[in-house]
N, C-alpha and C positions, 0 to 999 in steps of 0.2 A: 518775379512773375506773379507770385501769389499776393505780394504786397500791392502791386498795381491792380490786380483783380479786386482786392478788397476796397481800394480807393474808388475804382470805377463803379463797383456795386453800391458804395455809399452815395456816390453822385446820382446814380440812377434812382435810388430810393428817395433822395431829397427832391429831385426834379419831379418825380411822379407825385409825391406828397404835395408839393407846391401847386402843381396843376390841379390835383384833386381838390385842394382847399379853395382855389380860385373858382372852380366850377360850382362848388357847393355854396360858397359865400355869395355868388351872384345868381344862383338859381338856374344854371345851365347844365347841370349834370345830366348826362344821357341825351344830349341834344345834338343832332346833326345840323350845325348852325348854318350851313349853306344849302341844306336840303329842305323839303317842304314841311317837315314836322319836327316838333320838339316834345318828347314824351307823349306822342300820340295827338298833340294839339297842333292844328295848322298854324304856321308862323304868322299868317294874317290876323289871327286872333290872339297872338302871343306878343304883347306889346310892353311887357313889364321890364324887359332887359334893354337898356340903351344900346344903340349901334356901336358906340365906342368900346363897350364891354366885349361884345362878340368879336369886334375887329382886333382888340388887344389879345384875346384868347387865341384867335386864328394865327396872328402874326408872331406872337412871342412864344407860345407853348408849342405850336406846330414846328417852328424852326428848331427849338430845343430837341424835340423828339426826333426829327429828321437828321439833325447834325450829330446827335449821339449815335444814330444808326450808321451814318457815313463813317464815323470814327471806327466803329466796330468792323466795318468792311476791311480795314487795314490790319486787324489783329493777325490774320494768317501771314501777312508780310513780316511782322515782328517775330512770330513763332518760327518761321522758316529761317530768318537771319540770326536770331539770338538763342534759339533752342535747338533747332535741327542742324544748321550748318556747323557749329562748333563741336557737336556731339562726338564725332569721330576725328574731324580735322585737327582739333587741338591735341588729341592723344597721339596721332601720327606725327604731327609737327614737332612735338616735344619728346617723342619716343616713349611716352608713358605707357603705351599699349604693350611694350615688351615686358614691363613689370607685371601687368595683369596676366599675360599669357604664360609667364614663368611660374605661376602658382597653380599649375595643373588644371587650368581652365581652358576648355577648347575655344578656338576662335569664334565659332558660331554661337556658343553659349555666351561669350563675352559680348558679341554684337547684339544678340537677342536681349540681354539684360539691359544694355544701355538704351536700346530702342524702346523697350517696355517702360523704362523710367521716363523717357521723353514723351512718349504717347500718354502715359498716365498723368503727367503734369499738365500736358496740353488739354486732355479731356477734362480734368478737374477745373482748370481756370476758365476754359471756354464754355463749359456747361453752366457754370455759375453765371457768367456774363450773359450768355444767350438766354438762360431761363429768366433772369431779371428783366432784360430788355424785352424779351418776348411777352412777359406778363404786362409790362408797361404798354407796349405797342398794341397787343390784341385787346386790351381792356379799354383802349382810348382812341384808336385810329378812326373809328366811325364817328367820333365827335367832331372831326375836322372834315368839312365837305370837300376838301381838295386832295385828300390822300387816297391812294389806291394800294391794293395788296399785292400786285403782280410786278412791282419794280424791284431793283436790287436791294433796296431797303423797303420792305423787310425780308425779301426772299432769301437773302444770304446773311441775315443778321438775327432773325427772330425765330429760329426753328432748328431742327436737327441737322439741316443742311449746313448751317454755320459751323456746328461742331465738327462735322465730317470734313469740311473744307480745311479747318485748322489742323486736324489730324493729318490730312494729306499734305499740308504745307510742312508740318514737322518732319514727316517721313521723306518728303522730297528734299528738304534742306539737308537731312542726314545723308541721303543718297549722294547729293552733290559733294558734301564734305568727305564722304568715303572715297569718292573718285578723285577729288582735287588734292586732298590731304594737306591743305594749307588753310589756316583759319580765315584770314582776311579775304583772300580770293574766293573762298567758299561762301562767305557771308555776302560778298558783292554779287556773285553769280546768283545766289538764292534770292536776293532782293530783286535782281533784274528779272529772273524767271517768274517769280511769284507776282511781282508787280505787273508784268505783262499779262499774266493769266487773269489777275483781278481786273485789269483794264478791259480785257476782252470779254470778261463775264458780264459786264454791264450792258453789252450789246447783244447778248445771247437771249433769244426768246425761248425760255425753258418750256413754257406752256405749248408753244407751237411745235416744238421738236419732240416733246416727251409725253404729251397727253392729248388725246383726241378731243375736239370740241363737241359740244352738245348742239343739236339743231332744234330750232323752234319754228313752226309754220303758222303764219297768220293769214287770214283771208284778205283780199284786196280791200282797201278802204279802212282797215282796222289799224290800230297802233301796233307797229311791228315789234315794239318792245314790251307789249302788254303781258306776254308769257315768259319774259326773261326776268329771272330773280334780280333783286336789287344788289348792287355792288359787283355785278358780273363784268367780266372783261369781254367786250365785243370783238369778234374776229372778222366779221364780214356780213354783208347783206347781199342777197341775190333775188331775182325773180325766178319763180319756178313754174314751168309749163305743166299742162295736164299729163304729158308723157314723162315728167320727172326731170327734164333738162333744166340746167341752171343757166340763167342769162344775167349778164352784168346790168346793174341798175342804169348805166349810161345808155343802154340800148333804146330807152324811151325817155328822151330828155325833155319832152314837152310838158304842158300843164293842162289841167281841166279836160276839155273835150279832145284835144289833140293827144293827150296822154292816154285817155281811155281808148281811143281808136288804135293807138300803137299797141297797147296791152292786149286788146282783142285780136289784133292781127298776129301777134306772136303767141296767142293762146295761153297767156299768163293767168294762172289761177290763184297764186299765193306769193307771199314774200317769205323768203327763207332767211332766218337769222342764226348765225353760228356764234357760240359764246362759251366761255369758261366761267362757271359760277365761282363765288368766293370760296365755296367748300373745296375747290380743287387745290387750294393752297397746301393742305396737308399731304395729299397724295404726291404732289410734285416735290414737296420737301423730302419725303422718304425715298423717292426715286433718285433725286440728286445726291442724297446722302449715301444711298446704296452704290451709286456709280463712283463717288469719291472714295468710299471705303474699299471698294474692289480694286481701284487703282493703287490705293495705299498698301493693300495686302500684297499686290503684285510687286511693288517696290520693295517691301520688306523681304519677300522671298528672294528677290534679286540681290539685295544687300547680303543676306545670309549665305547665298550661294557664291557670289563673286567675292565678297569680303572674306569668307571662310577660306577660300582657296588662296587669296593673296597674302593672308596673314599667317597661314599655316607654316 
């Protein structure tokens, strides 16, 4: 596990250095290449960099960054199957647990020591990987005009939530191994369970469920996004009446004079925009991490209680 972590860390470092060198060699460091400015200069005035350079940067280095993150999403799967599942299952299958318990060690102490070893190994490996990938992602994602911050990559790969998910996977695999007591079936079940959870996680809108959006009001005729910070995730737009009632934008589908008459008829006074700013990334990271660690702690307590009784 540690050897694989070292190899992955070396790859991250090499890819990031290669991308950094390309940006500096071609003068596009700090540029949002698909957005209106580069280092504060409008792109219409910024003609020194050929299109094929920015196109290569967007296509090649963006894919490397995203694919590395996609690979990291499956680290919890490996942790559950190869660290968590065999932790107890192998000892019960071979009978080695009897040797440990014959040395005046209580069952709960034996279980706790093995869990602590697995969790420590998982913490060490995933913290290194997440820190390196997070450094890479957070220092460069704005350079690509097509990347956003509220997708599974980087939401589950570049912050504390990634570490907490891996810890939960290790404890979940260990719990399954303790219940099944057969190594290969425990690994297969752990792969299936964690794989299903990872698949479902990509469809979960963490922001919608865990963090309330911010509202911005703009007068009719103004740009509804003028008060919304850059890189924000938009959650919806509504018309707002003088009484505070929200109306769907489709209530007035016309244009020009017809639209104006419709808005006046409904007493619309402003456009309401709900959004999550990019700064919401870190609060949601800690919320998800807290949930995962709470579930992991409950599973550990269950292992110690149930396993202690069964092995006593």
